[in-house]
ROGU-329229 format. One record per residue (C-alpha): residue in three letters; x, y, z. Coordinates in steps of 0.05 Angstrom, whole numbers. Layout:
// residues N
(node "ALA" (X Y Z))
...
END
This chain:
// residues 631
(node "MET" (2558 2532 2675))
(node "ALA" (2615 2514 2628))
(node "PRO" (2649 2571 2588))
(node "GLN" (2622 2541 2523))
(node "GLU" (2551 2541 2550))
(node "SER" (2559 2613 2574))
(node "ALA" (2575 2635 2503))
(node "GLU" (2520 2593 2472))
(node "ILE" (2464 2622 2514))
(node "PHE" (2470 2686 2474))
(node "ASP" (2447 2645 2415))
(node "PRO" (2385 2611 2443))
(node "VAL" (2365 2575 2380))
(node "ASP" (2432 2540 2368))
(node "TYR" (2439 2527 2443))
(node "TYR" (2371 2493 2444))
(node "LYS" (2386 2451 2382))
(node "SER" (2457 2431 2399))
(node "PHE" (2452 2420 2474))
(node "LEU" (2390 2439 2513))
(node "SER" (2336 2397 2480))
(node "GLU" (2375 2332 2488))
(node "LYS" (2396 2349 2559))
(node "TRP" (2324 2363 2578))
(node "LYS" (2299 2298 2547))
(node "LYS" (2353 2258 2584))
(node "ASN" (2337 2293 2650))
(node "VAL" (2263 2278 2641))
(node "GLU" (2277 2204 2627))
(node "ASP" (2324 2200 2687))
(node "PHE" (2272 2235 2730))
(node "PHE" (2218 2186 2709))
(node "ASN" (2263 2126 2721))
(node "ALA" (2279 2154 2791))
(node "LYS" (2205 2159 2805))
(node "VAL" (2195 2087 2783))
(node "LYS" (2252 2064 2828))
(node "GLU" (2225 2105 2886))
(node "ALA" (2156 2073 2877))
(node "LYS" (2189 2004 2874))
(node "ILE" (2155 1985 2808))
(node "ASN" (2180 1923 2773))
(node "GLU" (2178 1940 2699))
(node "THR" (2183 1868 2675))
(node "GLU" (2124 1847 2718))
(node "ASN" (2084 1907 2694))
(node "GLU" (2098 1890 2622))
(node "LEU" (2075 1817 2632))
(node "ALA" (2014 1841 2671))
(node "TYR" (1996 1891 2616))
(node "LYS" (2004 1838 2562))
(node "LYS" (1957 1793 2601))
(node "LEU" (1908 1852 2606))
(node "LEU" (1910 1861 2531))
(node "THR" (1896 1786 2522))
(node "LEU" (1837 1792 2570))
(node "GLU" (1813 1854 2533))
(node "SER" (1815 1816 2467))
(node "LYS" (1776 1759 2500))
(node "VAL" (1724 1808 2526))
(node "ASN" (1716 1839 2457))
(node "SER" (1708 1770 2427))
(node "LYS" (1655 1751 2479))
(node "LYS" (1619 1817 2467))
(node "LYS" (1617 1804 2392))
(node "SER" (1591 1734 2403))
(node "HIS" (1540 1758 2454))
(node "SER" (1516 1813 2408))
(node "SER" (1507 1762 2352))
(node "LEU" (1465 1717 2397))
(node "LYS" (1423 1777 2420))
(node "PHE" (1410 1794 2347))
(node "TRP" (1386 1723 2331))
(node "TRP" (1345 1722 2395))
(node "SER" (1310 1787 2374))
(node "PHE" (1302 1763 2302))
(node "CYS" (1271 1697 2323))
(node "ILE" (1222 1733 2370))
(node "PHE" (1203 1778 2312))
(node "LEU" (1191 1718 2265))
(node "CYS" (1152 1683 2321))
(node "VAL" (1106 1743 2328))
(node "VAL" (1098 1749 2252))
(node "PHE" (1079 1676 2243))
(node "PHE" (1030 1675 2301))
(node "LEU" (997 1739 2274))
(node "LEU" (993 1708 2205))
(node "GLY" (960 1646 2235))
(node "VAL" (910 1688 2274))
(node "ILE" (893 1730 2212))
(node "SER" (880 1667 2171))
(node "ILE" (828 1639 2221))
(node "PRO" (771 1689 2204))
(node "ILE" (785 1679 2130))
(node "LEU" (777 1603 2137))
(node "CYS" (713 1614 2176))
(node "LYS" (681 1647 2116))
(node "GLY" (695 1587 2072))
(node "PHE" (745 1531 2060))
(node "ASP" (808 1552 2024))
(node "LEU" (866 1503 2018))
(node "THR" (918 1557 2011))
(node "TRP" (896 1594 2073))
(node "LEU" (890 1528 2111))
(node "LEU" (962 1512 2094))
(node "ILE" (983 1583 2114))
(node "CYS" (946 1577 2180))
(node "ILE" (975 1509 2198))
(node "GLY" (1045 1528 2173))
(node "SER" (1045 1594 2210))
(node "PHE" (1026 1564 2277))
(node "PHE" (1074 1506 2266))
(node "LEU" (1132 1554 2250))
(node "GLY" (1112 1600 2307))
(node "ILE" (1114 1542 2356))
(node "GLY" (1180 1520 2326))
(node "PHE" (1211 1587 2338))
(node "VAL" (1184 1588 2409))
(node "LEU" (1218 1522 2421))
(node "LEU" (1281 1547 2388))
(node "ILE" (1281 1609 2432))
(node "CYS" (1265 1572 2497))
(node "LEU" (1304 1508 2489))
(node "TYR" (1366 1532 2451))
(node "LEU" (1376 1607 2445))
(node "LYS" (1357 1622 2517))
(node "LYS" (1409 1574 2543))
(node "LYS" (1461 1598 2494))
(node "LEU" (1447 1671 2512))
(node "HIS" (1451 1656 2586))
(node "ALA" (1517 1618 2577))
(node "SER" (1543 1675 2533))
(node "ASN" (1524 1727 2584))
(node "LYS" (1557 1687 2639))
(node "ALA" (1620 1678 2598))
(node "LEU" (1621 1753 2582))
(node "ASN" (1613 1773 2655))
(node "LYS" (1668 1724 2674))
(node "ALA" (1714 1754 2621))
(node "LEU" (1696 1824 2643))
(node "LYS" (1710 1808 2716))
(node "ALA" (1777 1777 2698))
(node "TYR" (1794 1840 2658))
(node "GLN" (1771 1887 2714))
(node "ASP" (1809 1847 2767))
(node "GLN" (1872 1850 2725))
(node "GLU" (1863 1924 2713))
(node "ALA" (1852 1937 2787))
(node "ALA" (1914 1896 2804))
(node "ILE" (1957 1937 2755))
(node "ARG" (1928 2002 2782))
(node "ALA" (1943 1980 2853))
(node "SER" (2015 1963 2834))
(node "LEU" (2024 2030 2798))
(node "ALA" (1989 2072 2852))
(node "PRO" (2055 2092 2886))
(node "LEU" (2079 2118 2819))
(node "TYR" (2014 2155 2803))
(node "ASN" (2021 2190 2870))
(node "ALA" (2095 2204 2863))
(node "PHE" (2087 2262 2815))
(node "ARG" (2082 2331 2846))
(node "TRP" (2061 2400 2821))
(node "ASP" (2132 2427 2825))
(node "ASP" (2167 2371 2786))
(node "PHE" (2173 2417 2726))
(node "LYS" (2205 2471 2768))
(node "LYS" (2257 2423 2796))
(node "LEU" (2274 2394 2728))
(node "ILE" (2284 2464 2699))
(node "LYS" (2332 2480 2756))
(node "ASP" (2372 2416 2742))
(node "THR" (2374 2430 2667))
(node "THR" (2392 2503 2656))
(node "ASP" (2412 2568 2690))
(node "MET" (2385 2610 2633))
(node "PHE" (2319 2620 2668))
(node "THR" (2280 2597 2729))
(node "VAL" (2208 2573 2737))
(node "ASP" (2160 2579 2795))
(node "GLU" (2088 2556 2785))
(node "SER" (2063 2615 2826))
(node "PHE" (2070 2690 2824))
(node "SER" (2081 2719 2893))
(node "HIS" (2058 2788 2915))
(node "SER" (2130 2809 2925))
(node "ARG" (2145 2793 2852))
(node "MET" (2085 2834 2831))
(node "GLU" (2112 2892 2873))
(node "LEU" (2179 2884 2839))
(node "LEU" (2147 2892 2771))
(node "GLN" (2106 2951 2794))
(node "ASP" (2160 2989 2833))
(node "VAL" (2221 2977 2790))
(node "TYR" (2192 2967 2721))
(node "GLN" (2130 3012 2728))
(node "TYR" (2084 2955 2709))
(node "SER" (2010 2973 2709))
(node "ASP" (1959 2917 2707))
(node "VAL" (1943 2899 2634))
(node "LEU" (1881 2859 2655))
(node "GLY" (1814 2892 2647))
(node "GLU" (1750 2882 2686))
(node "GLN" (1730 2826 2640))
(node "ASP" (1797 2788 2645))
(node "SER" (1815 2734 2695))
(node "VAL" (1878 2692 2704))
(node "ILE" (1865 2617 2699))
(node "ALA" (1936 2590 2694))
(node "LEU" (2002 2620 2717))
(node "MET" (2077 2611 2723))
(node "SER" (2133 2660 2735))
(node "GLY" (2208 2664 2743))
(node "ASP" (2267 2705 2719))
(node "ILE" (2316 2709 2662))
(node "HIS" (2383 2729 2691))
(node "THR" (2349 2760 2752))
(node "ASN" (2297 2798 2710))
(node "PRO" (2226 2776 2725))
(node "TYR" (2175 2747 2678))
(node "VAL" (2104 2722 2688))
(node "ARG" (2069 2675 2640))
(node "MET" (1993 2676 2643))
(node "MET" (1933 2643 2611))
(node "VAL" (1877 2695 2614))
(node "LYS" (1803 2682 2605))
(node "SER" (1767 2742 2576))
(node "GLU" (1695 2761 2563))
(node "ARG" (1677 2809 2507))
(node "ILE" (1609 2830 2480))
(node "VAL" (1604 2812 2406))
(node "ASP" (1549 2808 2354))
(node "ILE" (1524 2736 2351))
(node "ALA" (1491 2712 2287))
(node "TYR" (1425 2676 2296))
(node "LYS" (1391 2641 2238))
(node "GLY" (1318 2627 2226))
(node "SER" (1273 2601 2170))
(node "MET" (1201 2595 2148))
(node "THR" (1165 2563 2090))
(node "ILE" (1117 2602 2048))
(node "SER" (1070 2580 1993))
(node "TRP" (1029 2616 1941))
(node "THR" (985 2599 1881))
(node "GLU" (1006 2618 1811))
(node "THR" (958 2619 1751))
(node "TYR" (985 2600 1682))
(node "ARG" (959 2579 1614))
(node "ASP" (981 2510 1589))
(node "SER" (999 2491 1518))
(node "ASP" (926 2478 1501))
(node "GLY" (906 2547 1523))
(node "HIS" (872 2524 1587))
(node "ILE" (881 2566 1650))
(node "ARG" (911 2526 1706))
(node "THR" (938 2539 1777))
(node "MET" (1002 2515 1811))
(node "VAL" (1021 2519 1885))
(node "ARG" (1093 2539 1895))
(node "THR" (1133 2535 1961))
(node "GLU" (1197 2568 1983))
(node "THR" (1238 2566 2047))
(node "LEU" (1260 2635 2068))
(node "HIS" (1324 2643 2109))
(node "ALA" (1342 2702 2152))
(node "THR" (1399 2723 2198))
(node "TYR" (1392 2766 2259))
(node "TYR" (1452 2796 2297))
(node "HIS" (1447 2810 2371))
(node "PRO" (1500 2826 2422))
(node "GLY" (1521 2772 2470))
(node "PRO" (1582 2750 2511))
(node "GLU" (1640 2712 2481))
(node "PHE" (1691 2677 2527))
(node "THR" (1762 2666 2501))
(node "THR" (1829 2646 2530))
(node "THR" (1895 2680 2512))
(node "PRO" (1965 2663 2535))
(node "PHE" (2019 2716 2542))
(node "THR" (2085 2729 2576))
(node "LEU" (2104 2794 2611))
(node "TYR" (2177 2811 2623))
(node "GLY" (2212 2867 2659))
(node "ASN" (2281 2892 2638))
(node "MET" (2316 2959 2647))
(node "ALA" (2352 2956 2580))
(node "ALA" (2331 3010 2530))
(node "PRO" (2283 3040 2581))
(node "ASP" (2255 3094 2534))
(node "LEU" (2241 3049 2475))
(node "SER" (2172 3024 2454))
(node "PHE" (2154 2984 2392))
(node "SER" (2110 2927 2369))
(node "ARG" (2114 2871 2318))
(node "GLN" (2064 2819 2293))
(node "PRO" (2075 2752 2259))
(node "THR" (2079 2755 2183))
(node "SER" (2028 2716 2143))
(node "ILE" (2080 2681 2100))
(node "ASN" (2116 2614 2106))
(node "THR" (2182 2640 2134))
(node "SER" (2216 2573 2126))
(node "ASP" (2210 2581 2050))
(node "GLU" (2269 2623 2027))
(node "LYS" (2238 2642 1960))
(node "GLU" (2175 2666 1993))
(node "VAL" (2217 2704 2045))
(node "ASP" (2256 2738 1988))
(node "ARG" (2193 2760 1954))
(node "TYR" (2164 2787 2019))
(node "VAL" (2229 2825 2036))
(node "LYS" (2230 2858 1967))
(node "LYS" (2158 2879 1975))
(node "GLU" (2169 2905 2046))
(node "GLU" (2233 2942 2026))
(node "LYS" (2192 2993 1987))
(node "LYS" (2147 3004 2047))
(node "ILE" (2207 3013 2092))
(node "ARG" (2239 3066 2047))
(node "ALA" (2172 3102 2041))
(node "ALA" (2162 3100 2117))
(node "SER" (2233 3129 2126))
(node "GLU" (2219 3186 2078))
(node "LYS" (2152 3201 2110))
(node "ALA" (2184 3202 2180))
(node "THR" (2238 3249 2156))
(node "LYS" (2188 3298 2127))
(node "ALA" (2148 3296 2191))
(node "GLY" (2210 3311 2233))
(node "LYS" (2209 3241 2263))
(node "SER" (2265 3190 2267))
(node "PHE" (2259 3124 2230))
(node "THR" (2323 3100 2199))
(node "PRO" (2322 3030 2169))
(node "LEU" (2376 2981 2191))
(node "THR" (2425 2956 2139))
(node "ASN" (2396 2886 2150))
(node "ILE" (2333 2895 2108))
(node "GLU" (2313 2822 2118))
(node "PHE" (2309 2833 2193))
(node "GLU" (2272 2899 2184))
(node "ALA" (2220 2866 2139))
(node "LEU" (2209 2803 2180))
(node "PHE" (2211 2835 2249))
(node "GLY" (2170 2894 2225))
(node "ALA" (2179 2941 2285))
(node "TYR" (2164 3003 2243))
(node "ASP" (2130 3039 2300))
(node "ARG" (2193 3043 2344))
(node "ASP" (2202 3110 2377))
(node "HIS" (2276 3111 2397))
(node "GLU" (2325 3094 2341))
(node "VAL" (2388 3096 2385))
(node "GLN" (2361 3048 2437))
(node "PHE" (2331 3003 2384))
(node "ARG" (2400 2994 2355))
(node "LEU" (2430 2982 2424))
(node "LEU" (2379 2927 2434))
(node "PHE" (2381 2896 2365))
(node "THR" (2455 2886 2352))
(node "PRO" (2476 2843 2293))
(node "LEU" (2476 2782 2339))
(node "ALA" (2406 2798 2364))
(node "GLN" (2382 2807 2292))
(node "GLN" (2411 2740 2273))
(node "ASN" (2380 2706 2333))
(node "MET" (2312 2736 2318))
(node "LEU" (2315 2716 2245))
(node "GLU" (2330 2644 2266))
(node "LEU" (2269 2644 2310))
(node "ILE" (2224 2675 2257))
(node "LYS" (2249 2627 2204))
(node "GLY" (2237 2567 2249))
(node "VAL" (2309 2541 2251))
(node "ALA" (2283 2511 2317))
(node "GLY" (2217 2518 2352))
(node "TYR" (2152 2542 2322))
(node "GLY" (2173 2593 2271))
(node "ASP" (2139 2661 2264))
(node "ASP" (2081 2650 2311))
(node "PHE" (2096 2705 2362))
(node "SER" (2081 2778 2372))
(node "PHE" (2130 2823 2410))
(node "GLN" (2111 2888 2443))
(node "LYS" (2156 2933 2484))
(node "CYS" (2131 2991 2525))
(node "LYS" (2191 3023 2561))
(node "THR" (2214 2971 2612))
(node "ILE" (2159 2920 2601))
(node "SER" (2158 2871 2543))
(node "LEU" (2100 2826 2524))
(node "ILE" (2104 2762 2483))
(node "GLN" (2043 2726 2454))
(node "SER" (2049 2661 2416))
(node "ARG" (2001 2613 2382))
(node "HIS" (2036 2550 2406))
(node "SER" (2028 2565 2480))
(node "ALA" (1952 2561 2472))
(node "HIS" (1960 2485 2462))
(node "ILE" (2006 2468 2520))
(node "PHE" (2017 2518 2576))
(node "SER" (2028 2492 2647))
(node "TYR" (2049 2428 2681))
(node "ASP" (1995 2378 2700))
(node "SER" (2017 2306 2711))
(node "SER" (1947 2278 2726))
(node "PHE" (1944 2247 2656))
(node "VAL" (1994 2192 2677))
(node "GLY" (1937 2159 2715))
(node "GLN" (1904 2136 2650))
(node "TYR" (1963 2091 2632))
(node "LEU" (1970 2019 2655))
(node "SER" (2032 2004 2615))
(node "LEU" (2095 2032 2647))
(node "LYS" (2129 2033 2579))
(node "LYS" (2072 2074 2548))
(node "MET" (2069 2120 2609))
(node "ARG" (2143 2135 2602))
(node "GLU" (2136 2150 2528))
(node "GLU" (2076 2196 2537))
(node "TYR" (2105 2231 2598))
(node "THR" (2171 2244 2562))
(node "LYS" (2134 2270 2501))
(node "TYR" (2090 2315 2544))
(node "MET" (2150 2344 2582))
(node "VAL" (2189 2356 2518))
(node "ASN" (2130 2394 2488))
(node "LEU" (2119 2434 2552))
(node "PHE" (2192 2454 2557))
(node "SER" (2193 2473 2484))
(node "SER" (2129 2515 2493))
(node "LEU" (2158 2554 2551))
(node "TYR" (2228 2560 2521))
(node "PHE" (2203 2590 2455))
(node "ASP" (2158 2639 2492))
(node "LEU" (2221 2664 2527))
(node "ALA" (2267 2656 2467))
(node "PRO" (2251 2724 2435))
(node "LEU" (2272 2756 2501))
(node "MET" (2335 2712 2509))
(node "ALA" (2353 2727 2436))
(node "ILE" (2372 2798 2457))
(node "PRO" (2441 2795 2490))
(node "LEU" (2432 2864 2523))
(node "TYR" (2371 2836 2560))
(node "GLN" (2413 2780 2589))
(node "MET" (2470 2826 2607))
(node "THR" (2426 2876 2644))
(node "ASP" (2415 2861 2718))
(node "ALA" (2348 2871 2751))
(node "GLY" (2333 2938 2782))
(node "GLU" (2341 2948 2857))
(node "TYR" (2280 2930 2897))
(node "LYS" (2263 2942 2969))
(node "PRO" (2204 2898 2991))
(node "HIS" (2145 2932 3024))
(node "ILE" (2131 2916 3097))
(node "LYS" (2066 2878 3088))
(node "LYS" (2037 2814 3116))
(node "ARG" (2005 2797 3049))
(node "SER" (2037 2740 3010))
(node "VAL" (1986 2720 2956))
(node "SER" (1982 2764 2894))
(node "ASP" (1918 2781 2858))
(node "TYR" (1939 2738 2799))
(node "GLU" (1951 2678 2844))
(node "ALA" (1884 2690 2878))
(node "MET" (1848 2691 2811))
(node "ARG" (1883 2628 2788))
(node "SER" (1864 2593 2854))
(node "VAL" (1790 2612 2853))
(node "ASN" (1785 2593 2779))
(node "ALA" (1811 2523 2798))
(node "MET" (1752 2514 2847))
(node "ASN" (1681 2491 2831))
(node "PRO" (1652 2547 2788))
(node "SER" (1583 2539 2820))
(node "PHE" (1612 2566 2886))
(node "PHE" (1616 2636 2855))
(node "ARG" (1567 2639 2797))
(node "HIS" (1502 2676 2807))
(node "PRO" (1445 2626 2817))
(node "SER" (1410 2651 2754))
(node "GLY" (1473 2651 2712))
(node "ASP" (1469 2608 2648))
(node "THR" (1538 2623 2619))
(node "ASP" (1611 2618 2637))
(node "GLN" (1637 2670 2685))
(node "ILE" (1695 2718 2697))
(node "LEU" (1723 2719 2767))
(node "LYS" (1758 2781 2793))
(node "VAL" (1789 2789 2862))
(node "ASN" (1800 2847 2909))
(node "TYR" (1848 2840 2968))
(node "GLU" (1813 2855 3035))
(node "LYS" (1861 2839 3092))
(node "THR" (1907 2786 3121))
(node "ILE" (1885 2745 3180))
(node "SER" (1939 2702 3212))
(node "HIS" (1972 2666 3152))
(node "SER" (1914 2674 3103))
(node "ASP" (1899 2730 3055))
(node "ARG" (1826 2747 3049))
(node "PHE" (1797 2767 2981))
(node "LYS" (1730 2790 2956))
(node "VAL" (1712 2750 2894))
(node "SER" (1666 2781 2842))
(node "SER" (1633 2737 2790))
(node "LEU" (1606 2764 2724))
(node "SER" (1559 2717 2687))
(node "PHE" (1496 2725 2645))
(node "GLN" (1424 2702 2646))
(node "ARG" (1401 2678 2579))
(node "THR" (1329 2694 2559))
(node "PRO" (1300 2666 2494))
(node "MET" (1269 2719 2448))
(node "ILE" (1240 2722 2378))
(node "ALA" (1258 2773 2325))
(node "TYR" (1221 2781 2260))
(node "VAL" (1265 2796 2200))
(node "PRO" (1230 2823 2137))
(node "THR" (1250 2780 2078))
(node "LEU" (1228 2783 2006))
(node "GLY" (1195 2719 1982))
(node "GLY" (1187 2690 1912))
(node "ASP" (1115 2714 1913))
(node "GLY" (1140 2785 1911))
(node "LYS" (1117 2800 1982))
(node "MET" (1156 2815 2046))
(node "HIS" (1150 2763 2100))
(node "ASN" (1170 2767 2173))
(node "VAL" (1217 2708 2184))
(node "PRO" (1220 2689 2258))
(node "VAL" (1290 2682 2286))
(node "GLN" (1301 2658 2357))
(node "TYR" (1357 2694 2394))
(node "PHE" (1379 2704 2466))
(node "GLU" (1379 2766 2507))
(node "TYR" (1438 2765 2556))
(node "THR" (1429 2801 2622))
(node "PRO" (1493 2812 2663))
(node "LEU" (1492 2783 2734))
(node "THR" (1542 2794 2790))
(node "ALA" (1553 2755 2854))
(node "VAL" (1603 2769 2909))
(node "HIS" (1636 2719 2957))
(node "GLU" (1696 2720 3002))
(node "VAL" (1753 2670 3004))
(node "ALA" (1814 2659 3046))
(node "ILE" (1877 2636 3010))
(node "ARG" (1936 2607 3047))
(node "ARG" (2003 2590 3017))
(node "MET" (2024 2520 3038))
(node "ASP" (2087 2479 3038))
(node "GLU" (2080 2419 2993))
(node "GLU" (2112 2375 3047))
(node "LYS" (2062 2397 3099))
(node "GLU" (2005 2384 3051))
(node "SER" (2028 2313 3041))
(node "TRP" (2033 2295 3115))
(node "ASP" (1959 2292 3129))
(node "LYS" (1917 2302 3067))
(node "GLU" (1856 2271 3098))
(node "LYS" (1854 2321 3155))
(node "ILE" (1866 2383 3112))
(node "ASN" (1817 2360 3059))
(node "SER" (1765 2349 3112))
(node "PHE" (1775 2420 3137))
(node "LEU" (1772 2449 3067))
(node "SER" (1712 2408 3044))
(node "SER" (1672 2435 3103))
(node "LYS" (1684 2505 3075))
(node "ASN" (1676 2487 3000))
(node "GLY" (1751 2494 2992))
(node "SER" (1807 2458 2956))
(node "VAL" (1883 2453 2950))
(node "TYR" (1911 2474 2883))
(node "ARG" (1986 2475 2872))
(node "ASN" (2014 2501 2938))
(node "PHE" (1953 2542 2957))
(node "ALA" (1893 2524 3000))
(node "THR" (1831 2564 2983))
(node "TYR" (1765 2563 3019))
(node "LEU" (1701 2604 3024))
(node "VAL" (1691 2643 3088))
(node "ASN" (1632 2672 3125))
(node "VAL" (1630 2747 3109))
(node "ASP" (1612 2761 3182))
(node "SER" (1669 2719 3209))
(node "LYS" (1728 2756 3237))
(node "GLU" (1775 2696 3238))
(node "CYS" (1752 2660 3174))
(node "GLY" (1770 2592 3202))
(node "GLU" (1842 2609 3214))
(node "LYS" (1842 2581 3285))
(node "GLU" (1824 2513 3257))
(node "PHE" (1875 2519 3202))
(node "ASP" (1929 2542 3250))
(node "GLN" (1912 2485 3296))
(node "TYR" (1925 2437 3238))
(node "PHE" (1994 2465 3228))
(node "ASN" (2007 2470 3303))
(node "ASP" (1993 2396 3309))
(node "LEU" (2044 2384 3254))
(node "ASP" (2096 2426 3290))
(node "VAL" (2084 2389 3356))
(node "HIS" (2089 2323 3318))
(node "LEU" (2155 2345 3287))
(node "GLU" (2183 2367 3354))
(node "LYS" (2166 2299 3384))
(node "GLN" (2200 2264 3325))
(node "ILE" (2263 2307 3335))
(node "GLU" (2261 2292 3410))
(node "ASN" (2255 2218 3396))
(node "LEU" (2314 2221 3348))
(node "GLU" (2356 2257 3399))
(node "ASN" (2338 2205 3452))
(node "PHE" (2355 2150 3402))
(node "ASP" (2423 2182 3390))
(node "GLU" (2436 2182 3464))
(node "ILE" (2417 2109 3470))
(node "LEU" (2464 2092 3413))
(node "GLU" (2521 2130 3446))
(node "LYS" (2509 2093 3512))
(node "ASN" (2509 2026 3475))
(node "GLU" (2574 2043 3440))
(node "ASP" (2606 2060 3508))
(node "LEU" (2582 1994 3537))
(node "ASN" (2610 1955 3478))
(node "LYS" (2677 1989 3486))
(node "LYS" (2679 1970 3560))
END
């Protein structure tokens, strides 16, 4: 890293604006172009083929429009034909009762027109419709053939993208932080042993997406967590009532009137609510006794006038909080930078000295740039610190969280694919960077090395978080209770390690939904109470337990023989996700299919050894040929 870059990383906002964003975009474009070159795709040919496809698509749309018009006239003529014949049939019994010239003309004219429309349908429209249908099918086939040809030519490119592309690009772009789209058990132990991390996930929380890494050797883990909470759900019902009112009209007569009214009622009943929440955990030994929290402000922090009004309003609260703390014998001394105090809002801090060590003038400036949206997403993040663990939550990361290149398969234009892939990668990098930016904005965090860690002597390699992410990527029906009607929360419990696979017990929590009726007393316009029926659902919790084996896999090994490994996994309702193979095992099995799995990798090792042996023999042959040539 150049000296200038080393200085700029302590100002993450300016560094991103002036250098990193453009470098990332260029690296993504170069990466994509390298993939195109590797796949041997001719861009000019693709562009011509795609233009031809658009022409064929336009032709198909034109044929569809013409065919739809003919079908309309076909249907309309059949309708008129039926109408005229019916009119003719109706007129016959009328004429039988007595001669009537008008009805005679109607009868003759109706049958004549009916026959005319039959001839029109059979001799003209039928042929035209058949020809139109044939032309449409021909145009559709030409379009489908062209689409298939383009997809076949782009297939090597579709298959060239890998799950760890994002990781490699980050490594080529910056040394500020690393990315690994997994979270190993050893990294979990590091957080637990060195930073005293205790699991923040509850029994109703499950990890569905995951990535981890470090910022200057200090670990972080970024998670998307699915949660289930019991909330009051509002159900609505209605009923119509009627009653008779007696009144005297203007002439003094007594009359009655029936009135109606629709009564509406709401009934609240507890039920499950499933939500997803992204957050980032970070371990750092700086300011180890300090805890605080801050939440986003509700103002537009990019508007200086609004910020000024907010700061003046908060200044009074800050002074009052300081006086109250002093009277209570606590320590809360506002910083001289009142703007930072007001916008960051960490009034619950419990260690003034360490807070000042952490938030130096440079850290305050960096944080204000983030909050004001000089770059990034503005004030959309919360920041909590509990001793040596920090937690960041942001709104923007809910929209784009982890790398998934499967979307490129929807594009047939290489130009459009490049544009969309670049846009996607720029947004993904920005999402990750500005989740980490509040942490990188604090120079002391970056200058503090990770604590010393001695790995435990264990065979286990897959963490609980990785296991949850892997089972959540599988078919949900594998784990849900047969009577479950709702989404589910999957929790894992490590059992043991057999050979190279970690075995987990997977518990599923879902609910059975039973329809019920509640009657809500509601006052009607007749002055009486009426029981309005409201349908609601009673949710009964259901649990199911299964066992899975999860094996960490090399991406290269996975790519050598996908058919064979997928055949093995499909026989056990398994799948490969990222660099993990996950499959259901028989609870009574002691080996959980590991012999078969090991055999697969043993075959690969034997194959590799033979390849190496052949290469060595080839080298010997070359050397002999060179000696002969010299002689």
